C-alpha positions in Angstrom: 0.0 0.0 0.0 2.8 2.4 0.7 3.7 2.5 -3.0 0.7 4.7 -3.4 2.4 7.5 -1.4 3.8 9.1 -4.5 0.3 9.3 -6.1 -1.0 10.7 -2.9 1.6 13.5 -2.8 0.8 14.5 -6.3 -3.0 14.6 -5.6 -2.9 16.3 -2.2 -2.3 19.7 -3.9 -6.0 19.7 -4.6 -6.7 20.7 -1.0 -7.7 24.2 0.0 -6.7 26.3 3.0 -9.2 26.1 5.9 -10.5 29.0 8.1 -8.3 29.6 11.1 -10.9 28.6 13.7 -13.4 25.8 13.7 -16.2 28.1 14.7 -15.8 30.0 11.5 -16.1 27.0 9.3 -19.4 26.7 7.3 -19.9 23.4 5.7 -22.6 21.1 4.2 -23.1 17.5 3.2 -24.9 17.3 -0.2 -25.4 14.2 -2.3 -27.0 15.4 -5.5 -26.0 17.4 -8.6 -28.7 20.1 -9.1 -27.6 22.8 -6.7 -26.9 26.1 -8.2 -23.5 27.9 -7.5 -25.2 30.6 -5.5 -26.7 28.0 -3.1 -23.2 26.8 -2.3 -21.5 30.2 -2.2 -21.7 30.6 1.6 -20.0 27.3 2.5 -16.3 26.7 3.0 -16.3 22.9 3.0 -18.5 20.7 0.7 -18.9 17.0 1.4 -20.2 15.6 -1.9 -20.9 12.2 -3.5 -18.0 11.5 -5.9 -20.4 9.8 -8.4 -23.1 12.6 -8.3 -22.2 16.2 -7.6 -22.2 19.7 -9.0 -19.3 20.8 -11.2 -16.1 20.7 -9.1 -14.0 23.0 -11.2 -16.0 26.1 -10.6 -16.3 25.3 -6.9 -12.6 24.8 -6.5 -11.9 28.1 -8.3 -14.1 29.7 -5.6 -11.8 28.4 -2.9 -14.1 25.6 -1.6 -12.6 22.6 0.1 -14.1 19.6 -1.7 -14.3 16.3 0.1 -15.6 13.1 -1.5 -17.9 10.7 0.3 -16.6 7.1 0.9 -18.5 4.4 2.9 -16.0 2.1 4.5 -18.2 -0.1 6.7 -20.8 -0.7 4.0 -21.1 -0.8 0.2 -24.1 0.5 -1.6 -25.6 -1.6 -4.4 -25.3 1.3 -6.9 -21.6 1.7 -6.5 -19.6 0.4 -9.5 -17.5 -1.9 -7.3 -20.4 -3.5 -5.5 -20.4 -6.6 -7.7 -16.6 -7.1 -7.3 -16.8 -6.8 -3.5 -19.7 -9.2 -3.3 -17.9 -11.7 -5.6 -14.9 -11.7 -3.1 -17.3 -12.7 -0.3 -16.5 -9.6 1.8 -20.1 -8.6 2.4 -21.9 -9.5 5.6 -25.6 -8.7 4.8 -27.8 -5.6 4.5 -28.1 -2.7 6.9 -31.7 -2.9 8.2 -32.1 0.9 8.0 -30.6 1.1 4.5 -31.4 -2.2 2.8 -29.7 -1.1 -0.4 -26.4 -1.0 1.5 -24.6 -4.0 2.8 -22.1 -4.3 5.7 -18.6 -5.1 4.6 -16.0 -7.0 6.6 -13.3 -4.4 7.4 -10.9 -7.2 8.4 -10.7 -8.4 4.8 -7.3 -7.4 3.4 -8.8 -7.3 -0.1 -11.3 -4.6 1.0 -8.5 -2.6 2.7 -6.4 -2.8 -0.4 -9.3 -1.7 -2.6 -10.0 1.3 -0.5 -6.3 2.5 -0.3 -5.2 1.6 -3.8 -8.4 2.1 -5.9 -11.3 3.9 -4.3 -9.4 6.9 -2.6 -7.2 7.6 -5.7 -10.3 7.5 -7.9 -12.0 10.2 -5.7 -8.9 12.4 -5.7 -8.4 12.2 -9.4 -11.9 13.6 -9.9 -10.8 16.8 -8.2 -11.5 16.3 -4.5 -9.0 17.4 -1.9 -10.0 14.8 0.7 -12.3 12.0 1.7 -15.2 11.7 4.1 -15.1 8.3 5.8 -18.6 7.1 6.6 -20.0 4.0 8.4 -16.8 3.2 10.3 -18.9 3.1 13.5 -20.4 -0.2 12.1 -17.2 -1.9 13.2 -17.7 -1.4 17.0 -21.4 -2.0 16.6 -21.0 -5.4 15.0 -18.3 -6.4 17.3 -20.4 -5.6 20.3 -23.4 -7.5 18.9 -21.3 -10.7 18.3 -17.8 -10.5 19.8 -16.8 -13.9 18.5 -17.9 -13.5 14.9 -16.7 -10.0 14.5 -13.6 -10.1 16.7 -11.0 -7.6 15.5 -13.4 -5.5 13.5 -12.8 -2.3 15.5 -9.0 -2.7 15.3 -9.3 -3.3 11.5 -11.3 0.0 11.1 -8.6 1.9 13.0 -5.9 0.3 10.9 -7.5 1.3 7.7 -7.8 5.0 8.8 -4.1 4.9 9.7 -3.2 3.4 6.3 -5.1 6.2 4.5 -3.1 8.8 6.4 0.2 7.0 5.8 -0.5 6.8 2.1 -2.1 10.2 1.7 -0.4 12.5 4.2 -1.6 15.8 2.9 -5.3 15.2 2.0 -8.2 16.2 4.3 -9.6 13.2 6.2 -13.0 13.5 7.9 -14.4 10.6 9.9 -18.1 10.2 10.7 -18.8 9.3 14.3 -16.6 6.2 15.0 -16.2 7.5 18.6 -14.7 4.2 19.7 -11.9 4.7 17.2 -11.1 8.3 18.3 -8.3 7.6 20.8 -6.5 5.5 18.2 -7.0 7.7 15.1 -7.6 11.2 16.2 -4.0 12.0 15.2 -4.6 10.7 11.7 -7.8 12.7 10.9 -8.4 16.3 10.4 -12.1 16.4 11.5 -14.7 14.2 13.1 -18.3 14.5 12.2 -21.0 14.0 14.9 -24.0 12.9 12.9 -27.3 13.0 14.7 -25.7 14.6 17.7 -28.7 16.6 19.0 -31.5 15.5 16.6 -31.9 12.5 14.3 -34.5 10.8 12.1 -37.0 8.1 13.0 -37.1 5.8 10.0 -40.3 4.1 11.1 -42.3 7.2 12.0 -40.6 9.2 9.3 -40.0 12.2 11.5 -37.2 14.1 13.3 -36.7 13.7 17.0 -34.4 15.0 19.7 -32.0 12.4 21.0 -32.1 11.5 24.7 -30.2 13.9 26.9 -27.9 11.1 28.1 -26.9 10.2 24.5 -26.3 13.8 23.6 -24.2 14.7 26.6 -22.1 11.5 26.2 -21.3 12.3 22.6 -20.4 15.9 23.6 -18.1 14.5 26.3 -16.3 12.2 24.0 -15.8 14.9 21.3 -14.6 17.5 23.7 -12.2 14.9 25.2 -10.8 14.3 21.8 -10.4 18.0 21.1 -8.5 18.4 24.4 -6.2 15.5 23.6 -5.5 16.7 20.1 -5.7 20.5 19.8 -6.6 21.5 16.3 -9.0 18.6 15.7 -12.2 20.1 14.2 -15.6 18.8 15.2 -18.5 19.1 12.7 -22.0 18.4 13.7 -24.9 17.2 11.5 -28.4 17.3 12.9 -31.6 16.5 11.1 -34.6 18.7 11.4 -37.7 20.0 9.6 -36.4 22.6 7.2 -39.7 24.5 7.6 -39.1 25.0 11.3 -36.6 27.8 11.0 -36.6 28.8 14.7 -35.9 25.1 15.6 -33.0 25.0 13.2 -31.6 28.2 14.6 -31.7 26.8 18.1 -29.7 23.8 17.0 -27.1 26.0 15.3 -26.7 28.0 18.5 -26.4 24.9 20.7 -23.8 23.3 18.6 -21.7 26.4 18.2 -21.8 26.8 22.0 -20.0 23.5 22.2 -17.3 24.8 19.9 -18.5 22.7 16.9 -19.2 23.6 13.3 -22.8 22.8 12.6 -25.0 21.9 9.7 -28.7 21.2 10.0 -30.3 19.3 7.1 -33.0 17.0 5.9 -32.4 13.2 6.1 -32.0 12.7 2.3 -29.0 15.2 2.2 -30.2 15.9 -1.4 -31.0 19.6 -1.0 -29.0 22.5 0.3 -30.5 23.8 3.5 -29.4 27.3 4.4 -28.9 28.4 8.0 -31.8 30.6 9.1 -30.9 34.3 9.3 -30.9 35.8 12.7 
């Protein structure tokens, strides 16, 4: 895998400078391709789907940091490499909440090689300056559910993050949740995203809800501890809320900023640009 270091160094120049303080960072996660340039103008960091996104060249020219989405703990059926991964026997079955996405065995060296040697370079070649690592929290979840069957899954997830930093030292790496991994990888990532920190989505009732206070405060504790251990680690928050409730959205932005986090409040599909309510 280390042979890919040369490629990484060539591609890392795509990254853009970040604002000096995390509180000043405006960001969004958007997985569609119809947004107009003016809708994206106010954001510094854009997390986009590498297979479906607005034109990158114009965004890069405007100084945006462009980060490509990459699911590491699952593979979606619509990804071009789904069939190959399935054929290797690396898939573990569907995610009940997202049936079109299947868990992948992070311990499989073939999957780790594919990520480092194929998937990340492909994203960078498209013009992205970094990667957004999703579904890594599946590792600890599965290992807790069946310690015998999934022994070593969490360690494999941490190893993969470290391999990415080793091979691509200058790109931006953002990890979604994966709190169990933070003590091992916080020195290898630039940002951690706290998805569903204050509010989330009920897939059965199809509505937003506020997470229990105990869950919220425990997440905040873990995130602030990581920030204390590694000064400079940025924390992003992603909460889901009814976009028509502008006052509710404003309260979430205020709450997350008070924690020292950089918030974005969106709808569950992440297929529309939701602007922060004006004060």
